[in-house]
C-alpha positions in Angstrom: 184.5 28.2 51.5 182.5 29.2 48.6 181.3 26.5 46.0 182.4 26.9 42.6 180.0 29.0 40.2 177.0 26.8 39.3 175.8 29.0 36.7 179.0 30.5 35.2 178.2 32.7 32.3 179.9 32.3 29.0 179.6 36.0 28.1 179.4 38.7 30.7 180.1 42.2 31.6 182.1 43.7 34.1 181.1 47.0 35.4 182.2 49.6 37.9 180.3 52.6 38.8 181.7 55.7 41.0 184.4 53.7 42.4 186.6 55.4 44.9 189.9 53.9 46.4 192.4 55.6 48.8 195.8 54.7 50.3 195.9 56.3 53.6 194.5 59.8 53.4 195.3 59.9 49.8 192.5 59.4 47.1 193.8 57.6 44.2 190.8 56.6 42.2 187.9 58.8 42.3 184.3 58.5 41.0 185.5 56.1 38.4 182.9 54.3 36.1 183.1 52.1 33.0 182.0 48.7 31.7 183.5 45.9 29.6 182.2 42.9 27.9 183.7 39.5 27.1 186.1 40.1 23.8 186.6 43.6 24.7 189.7 45.5 25.5 190.5 48.5 27.5 193.9 49.8 28.0 194.7 51.7 31.1 197.4 54.3 30.8 198.5 57.3 32.6 201.7 58.7 34.3 203.2 56.7 37.3 201.5 57.1 40.6 198.0 57.5 39.1 196.7 54.3 40.4 197.0 51.8 37.3 198.1 48.8 39.2 195.9 49.6 42.2 192.9 49.8 39.8 193.7 46.1 38.8 194.1 45.2 42.4 190.7 46.6 43.4 189.1 45.0 40.3 190.4 41.4 41.4 189.2 42.2 44.6 192.5 41.9 46.2 192.0 45.3 48.0 188.9 47.0 49.2 187.5 50.0 48.0 186.1 52.7 49.8 182.8 53.3 48.0 181.2 52.6 44.5 179.7 49.5 42.8 181.6 46.4 41.1 179.8 43.7 39.3 180.4 40.8 36.9 177.2 39.6 35.0 175.3 41.6 37.5 176.4 40.1 40.7 179.0 41.8 43.3 182.1 39.7 44.4 180.4 38.9 47.9 177.5 37.6 45.8 179.8 35.5 43.7 181.9 34.7 46.9 185.4 36.0 46.6 187.2 33.0 45.5 185.0 32.4 42.7 185.3 36.1 41.9 189.2 35.8 41.8 188.7 32.6 39.3 186.6 34.8 37.0 188.5 37.9 37.4 192.2 37.0 37.1 195.0 39.4 37.9 198.4 38.8 36.0 201.2 40.5 37.5 203.9 42.5 35.8 206.6 41.5 38.4 208.0 37.9 38.6 206.3 36.0 41.3 208.7 33.4 43.0 206.6 30.3 42.7 207.9 27.0 43.7 208.3 23.9 41.6 207.6 23.9 37.9 204.9 25.8 35.5 202.9 22.4 35.0 202.9 21.7 38.8 201.5 25.3 39.5 199.0 24.8 36.9 197.8 21.3 38.4 197.6 23.0 41.9 195.5 25.8 41.0 193.1 23.5 39.2 192.6 21.7 42.6 191.1 25.0 44.4 187.7 24.5 44.9 186.6 27.6 42.9 188.3 26.2 39.8 186.6 22.5 39.9 184.2 21.9 37.1 185.3 25.0 35.2 186.3 24.9 31.4 189.9 24.8 30.5 192.2 25.8 27.6 195.0 24.1 26.0 198.0 24.9 28.0 200.5 23.3 25.9 199.0 24.8 22.8 199.2 28.1 24.4 202.7 27.7 25.4 203.6 27.0 21.7 201.7 30.0 20.5 203.8 32.3 22.7 206.9 31.0 21.4 208.1 28.6 24.2 209.2 24.9 24.1 206.9 22.6 25.8 210.1 21.3 28.1 209.6 24.7 29.7 206.5 23.5 31.5 208.5 21.1 33.5 211.5 23.4 34.2 211.8 25.1 37.6 210.5 28.7 37.7 213.9 29.5 39.3 215.7 28.6 36.2 213.5 30.5 33.7 214.4 34.0 32.1 212.3 36.8 33.0 210.5 36.7 29.6 210.0 33.0 29.8 208.3 33.3 33.2 206.1 36.3 32.1 204.8 34.4 29.1 204.2 31.2 31.3 202.3 33.0 34.0 200.1 34.5 31.2 199.6 31.0 29.4 198.6 29.5 32.9 196.1 32.4 33.5 194.4 32.2 30.1 194.3 28.3 30.3 192.3 28.8 33.5 189.5 30.4 31.4 188.7 33.6 33.2 186.0 36.0 32.1 188.3 38.8 32.6 191.9 39.2 32.5 193.8 41.9 34.3 197.0 42.6 32.5 199.6 44.7 34.4 202.1 45.1 31.6 202.1 41.6 30.2 204.7 42.3 27.9 207.4 44.3 29.9 210.0 41.8 30.0 209.6 40.7 26.2 211.3 41.3 22.9 209.4 42.6 20.0 208.6 39.1 18.5 207.4 37.6 21.8 205.4 41.0 22.2 203.3 40.5 19.0 203.0 36.8 19.8 201.2 37.7 23.4 199.3 40.2 21.9 197.7 38.0 19.4 197.1 35.4 21.7 195.3 37.9 24.1 193.1 39.1 21.3 191.9 35.7 20.4 191.4 34.5 24.1 187.8 35.6 24.3 187.9 37.4 27.8 187.2 40.8 28.4 191.1 42.5 28.9 191.8 45.3 31.1 195.4 46.1 30.1 197.8 48.6 31.7 200.6 49.4 29.1 203.3 52.0 28.9 203.8 50.9 25.2 202.2 53.6 23.1 201.8 51.6 20.0 200.2 48.8 21.8 196.6 49.9 22.0 196.7 50.7 18.0 198.1 47.3 17.4 195.4 45.6 19.5 192.6 47.6 19.4 189.9 48.4 21.8 189.4 51.4 24.1 191.8 53.5 26.1 191.1 54.9 29.7 193.5 57.5 31.0 193.9 58.0 34.5 193.7 60.2 37.0 190.4 61.6 35.2 189.2 58.6 33.6 188.6 59.8 30.0 188.1 57.4 27.3 188.9 57.0 23.6 188.2 54.4 21.1 191.3 52.9 19.2 190.7 52.3 15.6 193.1 49.4 14.6 195.0 50.6 11.5 196.5 48.4 8.7 199.6 46.6 9.4 202.4 49.3 9.1 200.0 52.5 9.7 200.2 54.4 12.7 197.3 54.0 15.4 194.5 56.7 15.5 192.3 57.6 18.4 188.8 58.6 17.5 187.4 61.7 19.0 186.8 61.4 22.9 183.3 59.7 23.5 183.5 59.4 27.4 183.4 62.3 29.8 185.8 62.6 32.7 184.9 60.4 35.4 183.8 62.7 38.4 194.9 38.1 41.6 198.9 36.5 43.0 200.4 39.5 45.1 199.5 41.5 48.1 201.9 44.4 47.9 199.9 47.6 48.9 202.1 49.9 46.3 199.8 51.6 43.9 202.3 51.5 40.8 205.1 48.8 40.4 208.3 49.6 38.7 208.7 48.5 35.2 210.7 45.2 34.8 213.7 45.1 32.3 213.2 43.6 29.0 214.7 40.1 28.2 214.2 37.0 25.8 
């Protein structure tokens, strides 16, 4: 087992260069390059089947990639040690994961992993409150939680573990409007680099950041508008580019909306 990171940076850049990823004989991600630093947000958009979820899994090093370079703070997943990489670059699923026990028990268990020992922690009860949930849900069995509660609790636990990069697969897909706005505000203030798959066309404008559209990998900057205004995309500045689950499917179906 790899030891926990001994010199974990407080500010880091995730970079990938000429990444290629295939499923069987089909190339899904081809020659993709971008970089993202702590506190920045990159939205991943595009039609179903272009590899958005597959890209997140690849960045979390849950799936291998065919070729290219992937680094965090100048070090590859192998140089960090794969368990350490997954502690620093955390994938938050869209689909509901069938956890055992309660959210509080899961959070305690995750902190015992060797790769998590000695790392900084966030305030989980405070995050739960900011996301519009009662503290009692931390001790409620996962099986008794609604889809929206479970989605927010998975997100709260991931943020509290303080990764440097959060890989977000539609983190508001099961939420109503008010809960969605709460999640957006918490994520904007968490300090991690956010790579965020979204099918909500208004979300990039509310959150701000950049948008990368697959399959070509074109990038645009998003100018966060005043409240009530429509989001505006700046002119394209990029040129076409020439962890908790093991499903090989490149795309997951969207979840239903709930409270």
